[in-house]
DSSP file (Angstrom, degrees, kcal/mol; ACC not computed):
  #  RESIDUE AA STRUCTURE BP1 BP2  ACC     N-H-->O    O-->H-N    N-H-->O    O-->H-N    TCO  KAPPA ALPHA  PHI   PSI    X-CA   Y-CA   Z-CA
    1    1 A X              0   0    0      0, 0.0     2,-0.4     0, 0.0     5,-0.0   0.000 360.0 360.0 360.0 140.8   11.2  -33.6    1.5
    2    2 A X    >   -     0   0    0      1,-0.1     3,-1.6     4,-0.1    10,-0.2  -0.709 360.0-108.0 -84.5 131.0   14.6  -32.8    0.1
    3    3 A X  T 3  S+     0   0    0     -2,-0.4    10,-0.1     1,-0.2   105,-0.1  -0.310  99.7  19.1 -58.9 134.7   16.7  -30.6    2.5
    4    4 A X  T 3  S+     0   0    0      8,-1.0     2,-0.3     1,-0.3    -1,-0.2   0.288  98.8 106.0  92.7 -11.3   17.1  -27.0    1.4
    5    5 A X    <   -     0   0    0     -3,-1.6     7,-0.6    96,-0.1     2,-0.3  -0.805  68.3-119.2-107.7 148.0   14.2  -26.8   -1.0
    6    6 A X  E     +A   11   0A   0     -2,-0.3     2,-0.4     5,-0.1     5,-0.2  -0.583  28.0 179.0 -82.3 140.8   11.0  -25.1   -0.5
    7    7 A X  E >   -A   10   0A   0      3,-1.9     3,-1.6    -2,-0.3     2,-0.2  -0.931  61.0 -41.1-141.7 117.9    7.7  -27.0   -0.5
    8    8 A X  T 3  S-     0   0    0     -2,-0.4    -2,-0.0     1,-0.2    13,-0.0  -0.454 117.7 -29.6  66.5-133.0    4.5  -25.1    0.1
    9    9 A X  T 3  S+     0   0    0     -2,-0.2    12,-2.2    -3,-0.1    13,-0.4   0.247 121.9  76.3-102.7  11.7    4.8  -22.6    2.8
   10   10 A X  E <   -AB   7  20A   0     -3,-1.6    -3,-1.9    10,-0.2     2,-0.4  -0.876  56.1-157.6-126.2 155.1    7.5  -24.4    4.8
   11   11 A X  E     -AB   6  19A   0      8,-2.2     8,-2.1    -2,-0.3     2,-0.5  -0.999  21.1-133.4-129.0 130.2   11.2  -25.0    4.6
   12   12 A X  E     - B   0  18A   0     -7,-0.6    -8,-1.0    -2,-0.4     6,-0.2  -0.710  22.7-148.3 -83.8 128.7   12.8  -28.0    6.3
   13   13 A X    >   -     0   0    0      4,-3.4     3,-2.1    -2,-0.5    -1,-0.0  -0.452  29.5-100.1 -91.6 168.2   15.9  -27.0    8.2
   14   14 A X  T 3  S+     0   0    0      1,-0.3    -1,-0.1    -2,-0.1   -11,-0.0   0.822 121.9  60.0 -57.4 -34.1   19.0  -29.3    8.8
   15   15 A X  T 3  S-     0   0    0      2,-0.1    -1,-0.3     1,-0.1     3,-0.1   0.415 120.6-108.2 -78.3   4.3   17.8  -30.1   12.3
   16   16 A X  S <  S+     0   0    0     -3,-2.1    -2,-0.1     1,-0.3     2,-0.1   0.287  79.4 127.6  90.5 -11.6   14.6  -31.5   10.8
   17   17 A X        -     0   0    0     -5,-0.1    -4,-3.4     1,-0.0     2,-0.4  -0.455  52.9-135.9 -78.0 152.6   12.4  -28.7   12.0
   18   18 A X  E     -B   12   0A   0     -6,-0.2     2,-0.4    -2,-0.1    -6,-0.2  -0.885  18.4-170.5-107.7 142.3   10.1  -26.9    9.6
   19   19 A X  E     -B   11   0A   0     -8,-2.1    -8,-2.2    -2,-0.4     2,-0.1  -0.982  26.7-113.0-129.6 142.5    9.8  -23.1    9.6
   20   20 A X  E  >  -B   10   0A   0     -2,-0.4     4,-2.3   -10,-0.2   -10,-0.2  -0.448  20.2-128.7 -72.2 148.5    7.3  -21.1    7.6
   21   21 A X  H  > S+     0   0    0    -12,-2.2     4,-2.7     1,-0.2     5,-0.2   0.882 111.4  54.1 -61.2 -39.7    8.7  -18.9    4.9
   22   22 A X  H  > S+     0   0    0    -13,-0.4     4,-2.4     1,-0.2    -1,-0.2   0.895 108.6  48.4 -62.5 -40.9    6.8  -16.0    6.3
   23   23 A X  H  > S+     0   0    0      2,-0.2     4,-2.7     1,-0.2    -2,-0.2   0.907 111.4  49.9 -67.0 -41.4    8.4  -16.6    9.7
   24   24 A X  H  X S+     0   0    0     -4,-2.3     4,-2.3     2,-0.2    -2,-0.2   0.922 111.6  48.1 -62.0 -45.6   11.8  -16.8    8.2
   25   25 A X  H  X S+     0   0    0     -4,-2.7     4,-2.7     2,-0.2     5,-0.2   0.935 112.5  49.0 -59.5 -47.4   11.3  -13.6    6.2
   26   26 A X  H  X S+     0   0    0     -4,-2.4     4,-2.4     1,-0.2     5,-0.2   0.920 111.5  48.7 -61.7 -45.4   10.1  -11.8    9.4
   27   27 A X  H  X S+     0   0    0     -4,-2.7     4,-2.4     1,-0.2    -1,-0.2   0.924 114.6  45.3 -62.2 -43.5   13.0  -13.0   11.5
   28   28 A X  H  X S+     0   0    0     -4,-2.3     4,-2.9    55,-0.4     5,-0.2   0.880 111.2  52.2 -68.8 -37.6   15.5  -12.0    8.9
   29   29 A X  H  X S+     0   0    0     -4,-2.7     4,-2.4    54,-0.2    -1,-0.2   0.938 112.8  44.9 -63.5 -44.8   13.9   -8.6    8.3
   30   30 A X  H  X S+     0   0    0     -4,-2.4     4,-2.8    -5,-0.2     5,-0.2   0.907 113.5  51.1 -65.3 -40.7   13.9   -7.8   12.0
   31   31 A X  H  X S+     0   0    0     -4,-2.4     4,-2.8    -5,-0.2    -2,-0.2   0.938 111.7  46.6 -63.0 -46.5   17.5   -9.0   12.3
   32   32 A X  H  X S+     0   0    0     -4,-2.9     4,-1.7     2,-0.2    -2,-0.2   0.894 113.5  49.6 -62.6 -40.4   18.7   -6.9    9.4
   33   33 A X  H  <>S+     0   0    0     -4,-2.4     5,-2.3    -5,-0.2     4,-0.2   0.924 113.1  45.6 -64.0 -45.5   16.8   -3.9   10.8
   34   34 A X  H ><5S+     0   0    0     -4,-2.8     3,-1.3     1,-0.2    -2,-0.2   0.893 110.4  53.7 -66.1 -39.7   18.4   -4.3   14.2
   35   35 A X  H 3<5S+     0   0    0     -4,-2.8    -1,-0.2     1,-0.3    -2,-0.2   0.858 109.1  49.1 -61.2 -34.6   21.8   -4.9   12.7
   36   36 A X  T 3<5S-     0   0    0     -4,-1.7    -1,-0.3    -5,-0.2    -2,-0.2   0.469 112.5-125.4 -81.5  -2.2   21.4   -1.6   10.9
   37   37 A X  T < 5 +     0   0    0     -3,-1.3     2,-0.4    -4,-0.2    -3,-0.2   0.900  60.6 145.4  56.5  45.2   20.3    0.0   14.2
   38   38 A X      < -     0   0    0     -5,-2.3    -1,-0.2    -6,-0.1     2,-0.2  -0.889  43.8-140.0-112.7 142.1   17.1    1.3   12.6
   39   39 A X     >  -     0   0    0     -2,-0.4     4,-2.4    -3,-0.1     5,-0.2  -0.469  35.6-104.2 -85.4 170.4   13.7    1.6   14.3
   40   40 A X  H  > S+     0   0    0      1,-0.2     4,-2.1     2,-0.2     5,-0.1   0.869 125.2  52.9 -62.7 -35.1   10.6    0.7   12.3
   41   41 A X  H  > S+     0   0    0      2,-0.2     4,-2.1     1,-0.2    -1,-0.2   0.902 108.0  49.8 -66.0 -41.0   10.0    4.4   11.9
   42   42 A X  H  > S+     0   0    0      1,-0.2     4,-2.1     2,-0.2    -2,-0.2   0.934 112.0  48.0 -61.4 -46.1   13.5    5.0   10.5
   43   43 A X  H  X S+     0   0    0     -4,-2.4     4,-2.5     1,-0.2     6,-0.4   0.877 109.3  53.7 -64.6 -37.2   13.0    2.1    8.1
   44   44 A X  H  X S+     0   0    0     -4,-2.1     4,-2.1     1,-0.2     5,-0.4   0.920 109.5  48.0 -61.8 -43.8    9.7    3.5    7.0
   45   45 A X  H  < S+     0   0    0     -4,-2.1    -2,-0.2     1,-0.2    -1,-0.2   0.879 114.2  46.6 -66.0 -38.0   11.2    6.9    6.3
   46   46 A X  H  < S+     0   0    0     -4,-2.1    -2,-0.2     1,-0.2    -1,-0.2   0.905 122.2  33.3 -70.5 -42.8   14.1    5.4    4.3
   47   47 A X  H  < S-     0   0    0     -4,-2.5    -2,-0.2    -5,-0.2    -1,-0.2   0.665  99.8-123.4 -92.0 -17.1   11.9    3.0    2.2
   48   48 A X  S  < S+     0   0    0     -4,-2.1     2,-0.2     1,-0.3    -3,-0.2   0.541  70.1 129.2  83.9   5.0    8.7    5.0    1.8
   49   49 A X        -     0   0    0     -5,-0.4    -1,-0.3    -6,-0.4    -2,-0.1  -0.569  65.7-100.5 -88.6 157.9    6.7    2.2    3.4
   50   50 A X     >  -     0   0    0     -2,-0.2     4,-2.1     1,-0.1     5,-0.2  -0.470  20.7-124.7 -78.5 151.5    4.4    2.8    6.2
   51   51 A X  H  > S+     0   0    0      1,-0.2     4,-2.4     2,-0.2     5,-0.2   0.896 113.1  54.3 -57.1 -42.0    5.4    2.0    9.8
   52   52 A X  H  > S+     0   0    0      1,-0.2     4,-2.4     2,-0.2    -1,-0.2   0.874 106.9  50.1 -62.3 -39.1    2.3   -0.1   10.1
   53   53 A X  H  > S+     0   0    0      2,-0.2     4,-2.4     1,-0.2    -1,-0.2   0.909 110.4  49.4 -68.3 -41.2    3.2   -2.2    7.0
   54   54 A X  H  X S+     0   0    0     -4,-2.1     4,-2.4     2,-0.2    -2,-0.2   0.922 111.4  49.6 -61.9 -43.0    6.8   -2.8    8.3
   55   55 A X  H  X S+     0   0    0     -4,-2.4     4,-1.3     1,-0.2    -2,-0.2   0.924 110.0  51.2 -60.4 -44.4    5.3   -3.9   11.7
   56   56 A X  H  <>S+     0   0    0     -4,-2.4     5,-2.9     1,-0.2     6,-1.1   0.883 109.3  50.5 -62.0 -38.3    2.9   -6.2    9.9
   57   57 A X  H ><5S+     0   0    0     -4,-2.4     3,-1.4     1,-0.2    -1,-0.2   0.935 110.7  48.4 -62.7 -45.8    5.8   -7.7    7.9
   58   58 A X  H 3<5S+     0   0    0     -4,-2.4    -1,-0.2     1,-0.3    -2,-0.2   0.713 113.7  47.6 -68.9 -19.8    7.9   -8.3   11.1
   59   59 A X  T 3<5S-     0   0    0     -4,-1.3    -1,-0.3    -5,-0.2    -2,-0.2   0.138 114.6-114.2-108.6  18.7    4.8   -9.9   12.8
   60   60 A X  T < 5S+     0   0    0     -3,-1.4    -3,-0.2   -38,-0.2    -2,-0.1   0.708  83.6 119.2  61.9  25.1    4.0  -12.2    9.8
   61   61 A X  S   <S+     0   0    0     -5,-2.9     2,-0.3    -6,-0.2    -4,-0.2   0.706  74.1  33.7 -91.2 -21.4    0.7  -10.5    9.1
   62   62 A X        -     0   0    0     -6,-1.1     2,-0.4    -9,-0.1    -2,-0.1  -0.899  68.7-139.9-130.6 159.0    1.6   -9.4    5.6
   63   63 A X        -     0   0    0     -2,-0.3     2,-0.1    -3,-0.1    -6,-0.1  -0.984  28.9-123.3-119.7 131.7    3.8  -10.8    2.7
   64   64 A X        -     0   0    0     -2,-0.4     2,-0.1     1,-0.1     0, 0.0  -0.361  14.9-127.5 -78.5 152.0    5.9   -8.4    0.7
   65   65 A X     >  -     0   0    0      1,-0.1     4,-2.2    -2,-0.1     5,-0.2  -0.352  35.0-101.3 -79.3 170.9    5.9   -7.8   -3.0
   66   66 A X  H  > S+     0   0    0      1,-0.2     4,-2.0     2,-0.2     5,-0.1   0.858 125.2  54.6 -63.5 -34.0    9.0   -8.0   -5.1
   67   67 A X  H  > S+     0   0    0      2,-0.2     4,-2.3     1,-0.2    -1,-0.2   0.886 107.6  49.4 -65.1 -39.0    9.2   -4.2   -5.1
   68   68 A X  H  > S+     0   0    0      2,-0.2     4,-2.7     1,-0.2     5,-0.2   0.912 109.7  50.8 -67.4 -42.1    9.0   -4.1   -1.3
   69   69 A X  H  X S+     0   0    0     -4,-2.2     4,-2.7     1,-0.2    -1,-0.2   0.900 110.1  51.2 -61.6 -39.1   11.8   -6.7   -1.0
   70   70 A X  H  X S+     0   0    0     -4,-2.0     4,-2.1     2,-0.2    -2,-0.2   0.920 110.3  48.0 -64.0 -43.9   13.9   -4.6   -3.4
   71   71 A X  H  X S+     0   0    0     -4,-2.3     4,-2.2     2,-0.2    -2,-0.2   0.919 114.2  46.7 -61.7 -43.7   13.3   -1.4   -1.3
   72   72 A X  H  X S+     0   0    0     -4,-2.7     4,-2.1     2,-0.2    -2,-0.2   0.907 110.1  53.3 -66.1 -41.1   14.2   -3.3    1.9
   73   73 A X  H  X>S+     0   0    0     -4,-2.7     5,-2.6    -5,-0.2     4,-0.7   0.915 110.8  46.7 -60.4 -43.5   17.3   -4.8    0.3
   74   74 A X  H ><5S+     0   0    0     -4,-2.1     3,-0.6     3,-0.2    -1,-0.2   0.906 110.6  52.6 -65.7 -41.9   18.5   -1.4   -0.7
   75   75 A X  H 3<5S+     0   0    0     -4,-2.2    -1,-0.2     1,-0.2    -2,-0.2   0.860 118.6  35.9 -62.7 -34.9   17.8    0.1    2.7
   76   76 A X  H 3<5S-     0   0    0     -4,-2.1    -1,-0.2    -5,-0.1    -2,-0.2   0.446 105.7-124.5 -95.6  -1.9   19.8   -2.7    4.4
   77   77 A X  T <<5 +     0   0    0     -4,-0.7     2,-0.3    -3,-0.6    -3,-0.2   0.944  69.7 132.8  53.4  48.2   22.5   -2.9    1.7
   78   78 A X      < -     0   0    0     -5,-2.6     2,-0.3    -6,-0.2    -1,-0.2  -0.779  63.4-104.5-125.3 164.7   21.6   -6.6    1.5
   79   79 A X    >   -     0   0    0     -2,-0.3     3,-1.7    -3,-0.1     4,-0.3  -0.700  32.3-120.4 -87.5 144.9   20.8   -9.1   -1.2
   80   80 A X  G >  S+     0   0    0     -2,-0.3     3,-1.5     1,-0.3     4,-0.2   0.840 110.3  61.6 -54.7 -35.9   17.1  -10.1   -1.6
   81   81 A X  G >  S+     0   0    0      1,-0.3     3,-2.0     2,-0.2    -1,-0.3   0.721  85.4  77.2 -66.5 -19.1   17.9  -13.8   -0.9
   82   82 A X  G X  S+     0   0    0     -3,-1.7     3,-1.0     1,-0.3    -1,-0.3   0.738  82.5  66.2 -64.0 -20.8   19.2  -12.9    2.6
   83   83 A X  G <  S+     0   0    0     -3,-1.5   -55,-0.4    -4,-0.3    -1,-0.3   0.663 104.6  44.8 -72.1 -13.7   15.6  -12.5    3.7
   84   84 A X  G <  S+     0   0    0     -3,-2.0     2,-0.3    -4,-0.2    -1,-0.2   0.173  86.7 114.8-116.9  16.9   15.1  -16.3    3.2
   85   85 A X    <   -     0   0    0     -3,-1.0     2,-0.1   -61,-0.1   -57,-0.1  -0.651  64.4-122.9 -89.3 143.3   18.2  -17.7    4.8
   86   86 A X    >   -     0   0    0     -2,-0.3     3,-2.3     1,-0.1     4,-0.4  -0.436  34.7-102.2 -74.8 161.0   18.2  -19.8    7.9
   87   87 A X  G >  S+     0   0    0      1,-0.3     3,-1.2     2,-0.2     4,-0.3   0.817 121.2  61.1 -54.3 -34.3   20.2  -18.6   10.8
   88   88 A X  G 3  S+     0   0    0      1,-0.2    -1,-0.3     2,-0.1     3,-0.2   0.671 105.4  49.0 -69.5 -13.9   23.0  -21.0   10.1
   89   89 A X  G X  S+     0   0    0     -3,-2.3     3,-1.5     1,-0.1    -1,-0.2   0.410  78.2 101.2-104.8   0.9   23.5  -19.4    6.7
   90   90 A X  T <  S+     0   0    0     -3,-1.2    -1,-0.1    -4,-0.4    -2,-0.1   0.812  84.8  46.4 -58.7 -31.4   23.7  -15.7    7.8
   91   91 A X  T 3  S+     0   0    0     -4,-0.3     2,-0.4    -3,-0.2    -1,-0.3   0.548  98.2  84.6 -89.6  -5.5   27.5  -15.6    7.6
   92   92 A X    <   -     0   0    0     -3,-1.5     2,-0.3     4,-0.0    -3,-0.0  -0.780  62.3-170.0 -98.0 139.4   27.6  -17.2    4.1
   93   93 A X    >   -     0   0    0     -2,-0.4     3,-1.1     4,-0.0     4,-0.4  -0.825  36.0 -11.0-126.6 165.3   27.2  -15.1    1.1
   94   94 A X  T >> S-     0   0    0     -2,-0.3     3,-1.4     1,-0.2     4,-0.7  -0.047 118.5  -8.4  56.2-143.2   26.7  -15.4   -2.7
   95   95 A X  H 3> S+     0   0    0      1,-0.3     4,-2.4     2,-0.2    -1,-0.2   0.714 122.2  73.1 -64.5 -22.2   27.2  -18.6   -4.6
   96   96 A X  H <> S+     0   0    0     -3,-1.1     4,-2.2     1,-0.2    -1,-0.3   0.837  92.7  56.9 -61.4 -31.9   28.6  -20.5   -1.6
   97   97 A X  H <> S+     0   0    0     -3,-1.4     4,-2.5    -4,-0.4    -1,-0.2   0.949 111.5  40.7 -62.2 -49.7   25.1  -20.5   -0.1
   98   98 A X  H  X S+     0   0    0     -4,-0.7     4,-2.7     2,-0.2    -2,-0.2   0.832 112.4  55.1 -72.5 -32.7   23.6  -22.3   -3.0
   99   99 A X  H  X S+     0   0    0     -4,-2.4     4,-2.4     2,-0.2    -1,-0.2   0.939 112.6  42.9 -62.5 -47.1   26.6  -24.6   -3.4
  100  100 A X  H  X S+     0   0    0     -4,-2.2     4,-2.6     2,-0.2    -2,-0.2   0.916 115.0  49.4 -65.9 -43.8   26.3  -25.8    0.1
  101  101 A X  H  X S+     0   0    0     -4,-2.5     4,-2.6    -5,-0.2    -2,-0.2   0.932 113.2  47.2 -60.2 -46.1   22.4  -26.1   -0.1
  102  102 A X  H  X S+     0   0    0     -4,-2.7     4,-2.6     2,-0.2     5,-0.2   0.911 111.5  50.4 -64.4 -42.5   22.7  -28.1   -3.3
  103  103 A X  H  X S+     0   0    0     -4,-2.4     4,-2.2     2,-0.2    -1,-0.2   0.920 112.8  46.4 -61.1 -45.3   25.4  -30.4   -1.9
  104  104 A X  H  X S+     0   0    0     -4,-2.6     4,-2.3     1,-0.2  -101,-0.2   0.904 113.0  50.2 -62.7 -41.9   23.2  -31.0    1.2
  105  105 A X  H  X S+     0   0    0     -4,-2.6     4,-2.5     2,-0.2    -2,-0.2   0.905 110.4  48.6 -65.7 -41.4   20.2  -31.6   -0.9
  106  106 A X  H  X S+     0   0    0     -4,-2.6     4,-2.6     2,-0.2     5,-0.2   0.919 111.2  50.5 -64.1 -44.1   22.0  -34.1   -3.2
  107  107 A X  H  X S+     0   0    0     -4,-2.2     4,-2.2     1,-0.2    -2,-0.2   0.904 112.0  47.0 -61.5 -41.7   23.3  -36.0   -0.2
  108  108 A X  H  X S+     0   0    0     -4,-2.3     4,-2.6     2,-0.2    -1,-0.2   0.902 111.8  51.2 -66.4 -41.2   19.9  -36.2    1.3
  109  109 A X  H  X S+     0   0    0     -4,-2.5     4,-2.4     2,-0.2    -2,-0.2   0.909 110.4  48.4 -62.4 -43.4   18.3  -37.3   -2.0
  110  110 A X  H  X S+     0   0    0     -4,-2.6     4,-2.7     2,-0.2     5,-0.2   0.917 112.2  49.6 -63.5 -43.6   20.9  -40.1   -2.4
  111  111 A X  H  X S+     0   0    0     -4,-2.2     4,-2.7     2,-0.2    -2,-0.2   0.931 111.4  48.1 -59.8 -47.5   20.3  -41.3    1.1
  112  112 A X  H  X S+     0   0    0     -4,-2.6     4,-2.0     1,-0.2    -1,-0.2   0.898 113.0  48.7 -61.0 -41.7   16.6  -41.3    0.7
  113  113 A X  H  X S+     0   0    0     -4,-2.4     4,-2.2     2,-0.2    -2,-0.2   0.931 112.2  48.0 -65.3 -45.5   17.0  -43.3   -2.6
  114  114 A X  H  X S+     0   0    0     -4,-2.7     4,-2.7     1,-0.2     5,-0.2   0.911 110.2  52.6 -61.0 -43.7   19.4  -45.8   -1.1
  115  115 A X  H  X S+     0   0    0     -4,-2.7     4,-2.3     1,-0.2    -1,-0.2   0.906 109.3  49.3 -59.3 -42.4   17.0  -46.3    1.9
  116  116 A X  H  X S+     0   0    0     -4,-2.0     4,-2.4     2,-0.2    -1,-0.2   0.899 111.4  49.1 -64.4 -41.4   14.1  -47.0   -0.5
  117  117 A X  H  X S+     0   0    0     -4,-2.2     4,-1.0     2,-0.2    -2,-0.2   0.926 112.6  47.1 -64.4 -44.7   16.2  -49.5   -2.5
  118  118 A X  H  < S+     0   0    0     -4,-2.7     3,-0.3     1,-0.2    -2,-0.2   0.906 115.1  46.0 -64.3 -41.8   17.3  -51.3    0.6
  119  119 A X  H  < S+     0   0    0     -4,-2.3    -1,-0.2    -5,-0.2    -2,-0.2   0.882 117.7  42.4 -68.2 -39.3   13.8  -51.4    2.1
  120  120 A X  H  < S+     0   0    0     -4,-2.4     2,-0.6    -5,-0.2    -1,-0.2   0.475  91.0  98.0 -91.6  -2.8   12.1  -52.6   -1.2
  121  121 A X  S  < S-     0   0    0     -4,-1.0     2,-0.1    -3,-0.3    -4,-0.0  -0.755  74.8-128.3 -88.8 123.9   14.8  -55.2   -2.2
  122  122 A X        -     0   0    0     -2,-0.6     2,-0.8     1,-0.1    -2,-0.1  -0.407  23.4-110.0 -70.4 147.5   13.8  -58.7   -1.2
  123  123 A X    >   -     0   0    0      1,-0.2     3,-1.0    -2,-0.1    -1,-0.1  -0.680  28.6-167.7 -78.3 108.7   16.2  -60.7    0.7
  124  124 A X  T 3  S+     0   0    0     -2,-0.8    -1,-0.2     1,-0.2    -2,-0.0   0.566  79.0  70.8 -78.0  -8.6   17.4  -63.4   -1.7
  125  125 A X  T 3  S+     0   0    0      2,-0.0     2,-0.3    -3,-0.0    -1,-0.2   0.677  86.2  78.0 -79.7 -16.8   19.1  -65.4    1.0
  126  126 A X    <         0   0    0     -3,-1.0    -4,-0.0     1,-0.1     0, 0.0  -0.732 360.0 360.0 -94.0 142.1   15.7  -66.4    2.5
  127  127 A X              0   0    0     -2,-0.3    -1,-0.1     0, 0.0    -3,-0.1   0.492 360.0 360.0 -71.8 360.0   13.7  -69.2    0.9
């Protein structure tokens, strides 16, 4: 897997661990809500979503639609992509996120390619 890219329902983090996209979304949603000092009831009132639905999102029981992500983004004054950032990226914003992710991904791809070439190249010094 290339670092920084999504495959299936998991994302591989720099430390090699995999985290589900749903888990990442739930953690970030809860973090953004707590940073805004909002209860789930407050967020429900602001967004027009039900308290139960917000609870289900934070506990990975439901997956939001694009309209729901838009409502949550507006409520938190956040960008939609912030719901899918790993903890190490929380302080980075805008294009810098993608530039760093792309740079990491290219470096990992080059390393994997070089490793494959080295492993599959016969040793010409041996008879």
